[in-house]
DOZASE-664743 format. One line per 5 residues: number of its first residue (from 1); their letters; for each residue y, x, z of C-alpha. Coordinates in nm, 2 decimals. Layout:
! residues N
NUM> A> Y,X,Z; ...
//
This chain:
! residues 177
1> MTVRT> 0.49,0.90,-0.56; 0.22,1.16,-0.60; -0.15,1.14,-0.67; -0.42,1.39,-0.56; -0.65,1.51,-0.84
6> SAGAS> -1.02,1.58,-0.79; -0.93,1.95,-0.76; -0.69,1.87,-0.47; -0.37,1.93,-0.65; -0.08,1.68,-0.65
11> RPSHV> 0.09,1.54,-0.95; 0.35,1.26,-1.00; 0.19,0.92,-1.05; 0.38,0.85,-1.37; 0.20,1.14,-1.54
16> AGARP> -0.05,1.02,-1.81; -0.39,0.98,-1.66; -0.27,0.91,-1.31; -0.45,0.63,-1.13; -0.26,0.30,-1.12
21> ASLSL> -0.13,0.18,-0.78; -0.39,-0.01,-0.57; -0.38,-0.38,-0.58; -0.25,-0.40,-0.22; 0.03,-0.16,-0.30
26> RALRF> 0.12,-0.36,-0.61; 0.11,-0.69,-0.41; 0.33,-0.53,-0.14; 0.58,-0.41,-0.40; 0.59,-0.76,-0.55
31> LMTGP> 0.64,-0.93,-0.21; 0.93,-0.69,-0.15; 1.10,-0.80,-0.48; 1.46,-0.90,-0.44; 1.71,-1.08,-0.66
36> ARAKS> 1.81,-0.75,-0.83; 1.48,-0.76,-1.01; 1.55,-1.10,-1.17; 1.61,-1.08,-1.54; 1.93,-1.29,-1.56
41> PWARW> 2.25,-1.31,-1.37; 2.20,-1.68,-1.33; 1.87,-1.63,-1.16; 2.01,-1.36,-0.93; 2.29,-1.59,-0.83
46> TVSAL> 2.07,-1.90,-0.79; 1.81,-1.71,-0.57; 2.09,-1.57,-0.36; 2.26,-1.91,-0.32; 1.93,-2.08,-0.23
51> AVAGA> 1.85,-1.80,0.02; 2.18,-1.86,0.20; 2.13,-2.24,0.20; 1.77,-2.20,0.33; 1.88,-1.96,0.59
56> GLLVW> 2.15,-2.21,0.71; 1.88,-2.47,0.75; 1.66,-2.22,0.94; 1.95,-2.16,1.18; 2.01,-2.53,1.21
61> SAVLH> 1.64,-2.59,1.30; 1.64,-2.29,1.54; 1.96,-2.41,1.72; 1.82,-2.77,1.74; 1.50,-2.64,1.90
66> LRLWS> 1.69,-2.42,2.14; 1.90,-2.72,2.25; 1.59,-2.93,2.30; 1.43,-2.65,2.49; 1.73,-2.62,2.72
71> EGYSS> 1.75,-3.00,2.77; 1.40,-3.03,2.91; 1.13,-2.92,2.66; 1.12,-2.59,2.85; 0.92,-2.76,3.13
76> IPTIG> 0.64,-2.88,2.89; 0.34,-2.64,2.90; 0.28,-2.46,2.57; 0.53,-2.67,2.38; 0.83,-2.54,2.57
81> PLFLI> 0.75,-2.17,2.50; 0.68,-2.26,2.14; 1.03,-2.42,2.11; 1.18,-2.10,2.24; 0.97,-1.88,2.01
86> QSVWG> 1.07,-2.10,1.71; 1.43,-2.07,1.80; 1.43,-1.69,1.83; 1.21,-1.64,1.52; 1.42,-1.88,1.32
91> LVLAV> 1.74,-1.70,1.40; 1.59,-1.36,1.33; 1.43,-1.47,1.01; 1.75,-1.64,0.89; 1.95,-1.32,0.93
96> AVVAF> 1.67,-1.12,0.75; 1.67,-1.38,0.46; 2.04,-1.35,0.41; 2.05,-0.97,0.45; 1.76,-0.88,0.23
101> RRLAL> 1.66,-1.19,0.02; 1.31,-1.05,-0.04; 1.03,-1.27,-0.18; 0.82,-1.23,0.14; 1.11,-1.34,0.36
106> LAAGA> 1.18,-1.64,0.15; 0.82,-1.74,0.17; 0.81,-1.68,0.54; 1.11,-1.90,0.59; 0.95,-2.18,0.39
111> VTLAA> 0.63,-2.15,0.58; 0.81,-2.14,0.91; 1.01,-2.46,0.84; 0.71,-2.65,0.69; 0.49,-2.55,0.99
116> TAAGL> 0.75,-2.66,1.24; 0.78,-3.00,1.07; 0.40,-3.03,1.05; 0.38,-2.95,1.42; 0.61,-3.24,1.50
121> LVSAH> 0.41,-3.47,1.28; 0.08,-3.37,1.43; 0.23,-3.40,1.78; 0.36,-3.75,1.70; 0.04,-3.88,1.54
126> AGLFG> -0.24,-3.71,1.72; -0.09,-3.50,2.00; -0.06,-3.12,2.02; -0.16,-2.90,2.32; -0.20,-3.21,2.53
131> YRESL> 0.15,-3.34,2.45; 0.23,-3.64,2.23; 0.57,-3.67,2.08; 0.74,-3.98,1.94; 0.94,-3.98,1.61
136> TVPYA> 1.19,-4.22,1.78; 1.32,-3.95,2.02; 1.66,-3.81,1.95; 1.66,-3.54,1.67; 1.30,-3.60,1.56
141> MLSLD> 1.40,-3.75,1.22; 1.69,-3.50,1.18; 1.45,-3.22,1.25; 1.21,-3.34,0.99; 1.49,-3.37,0.73
146> IEFTG> 1.62,-3.02,0.81; 1.28,-2.86,0.81; 1.13,-3.02,0.50; 1.46,-2.97,0.30; 1.48,-2.61,0.42
151> AAVLL> 1.12,-2.54,0.33; 1.17,-2.69,-0.02; 1.49,-2.48,-0.08; 1.33,-2.16,0.03; 1.02,-2.24,-0.17
156> VAALL> 1.22,-2.30,-0.48; 1.41,-1.97,-0.42; 1.08,-1.78,-0.38; 0.92,-1.93,-0.69; 1.23,-1.87,-0.90
161> LAWTA> 1.25,-1.51,-0.78; 0.88,-1.46,-0.84; 0.90,-1.62,-1.19; 1.21,-1.42,-1.30; 1.11,-1.09,-1.15
166> WPASG> 0.76,-1.09,-1.30; 0.72,-0.81,-1.56; 0.74,-0.90,-1.93; 0.43,-1.02,-2.11; 0.18,-0.74,-2.17
171> SGPDE> 0.25,-0.56,-1.85; 0.12,-0.62,-1.50; 0.24,-0.62,-1.15; 0.20,-0.24,-1.14; 0.52,-0.22,-1.34
176> IR> 0.73,-0.38,-1.06; 0.94,-0.13,-0.88
//
């Protein structure tokens, strides 16, 4: 990476006196952290195993929603399209989680699963977009189990990756590469 000097010349950013990367660039680098940045082999293996398990639960949730969509939820305004979107997004995200295992993807998977479960709970207790679900319908409790478990697995993977990839004491996120 190069930095422009006040005279308009370029120099490598690692040169003494170069400006540190902006906060947003450091945050982006950190979010793109993968298991290779983890300090121990145990942490790398654990993050990878949790990412695969969480992705499997994402696929299970996506397939369940696709099945429900095809069995009648497709005719429910707003809810039907959301089931289809959740299915497609869940499958795409699961593939990305397994393929890349980046902190941002692990967090996105955890949020997706938690939000899906929360949507079911809101729909069952207060109604959502004019539709009220019941937790006694087939797959409701299974869906909650899959989604909360998957969210927890991916959250643990993300936290472990963030914890083990953070630079050593005395340095900051600017050191993450």
